C-alpha positions in Angstrom: 10.7 -18.8 -20.8 10.5 -15.8 -23.1 8.8 -12.5 -22.2 5.2 -12.4 -23.5 5.9 -9.5 -25.8 8.1 -11.7 -28.0 5.2 -14.1 -28.5 3.0 -11.2 -29.5 5.7 -9.9 -31.9 6.1 -13.4 -33.4 2.4 -13.8 -33.9 2.2 -10.4 -35.6 5.0 -11.2 -38.0 3.4 -14.6 -38.7 0.1 -12.8 -39.5 1.8 -10.4 -41.8 3.6 -13.3 -43.6 0.2 -15.2 -44.0 -1.4 -12.1 -45.4 1.5 -11.5 -47.8 1.2 -15.1 -48.9 -2.6 -14.6 -49.5 -2.4 -11.2 -51.2 0.7 -9.1 -51.6 -1.2 -5.8 -51.3 -2.7 -6.9 -47.9 0.7 -8.1 -46.8 2.3 -4.7 -47.6 -0.5 -2.8 -45.8 -0.2 -5.1 -42.8 3.6 -4.7 -42.8 3.3 -0.9 -43.0 0.8 -0.9 -40.0 3.1 -3.2 -38.1 6.1 -0.9 -38.8 4.0 2.1 -37.7 3.1 0.4 -34.4 6.7 -0.5 -33.9 7.9 3.0 -34.4 5.2 4.4 -32.0 6.2 1.8 -29.4 9.9 2.7 -29.7 9.2 6.4 -29.5 7.0 5.9 -26.4 9.6 3.7 -24.7 12.3 6.2 -25.3 10.2 9.1 -24.2 9.0 7.4 -21.0 12.4 5.8 -20.2 13.9 7.0 -16.9 16.8 9.5 -17.0 20.3 8.1 -16.4 20.9 7.6 -12.7 17.2 7.3 -11.9 15.9 3.9 -10.8 14.1 1.9 -13.5 10.9 1.5 -11.6 9.2 2.2 -8.3 10.1 -1.4 -7.3 13.8 -0.7 -8.0 13.6 2.5 -5.9 12.1 0.6 -3.0 14.7 -2.2 -3.3 17.5 0.4 -3.2 16.0 2.1 -0.2 15.6 -1.3 1.6 19.3 -2.1 0.9 20.4 1.3 2.2 18.3 1.0 5.4 19.6 -2.5 6.0 23.1 -1.4 5.6 22.5 1.5 8.0 21.0 -0.9 10.5 23.9 -3.3 10.3 26.4 -0.4 10.7 24.5 0.9 13.8 24.3 -2.6 15.3 28.0 -3.1 14.7 28.8 0.2 16.4 26.5 -0.6 19.3 28.1 -4.0 19.9 31.6 -2.4 19.6 30.6 0.4 22.1 29.1 -2.2 24.6 32.2 -4.4 24.2 34.6 -1.6 24.9 32.7 -0.4 28.0 32.4 -3.9 29.5 36.1 -4.6 29.2 37.1 -1.4 31.1 
């Protein structure tokens, strides 16, 4: 299944094509507006994009924190079992 934005883009391109088929002037105006919207969208996405090394979203940051905490818990549990095993054997 495609991301919904591709359906919106396809519908916009189809609308421009239908307008261009009906009247070339309307089609050119619609194509210009579509290109302007596309440029604004690209500019905003580049401006709001995270810096390199930063998580892509809050969800990504939470997932990374969860992985780190889980790894720390596993490490602590392993150390605890090793310490108990060593003291019981002596």
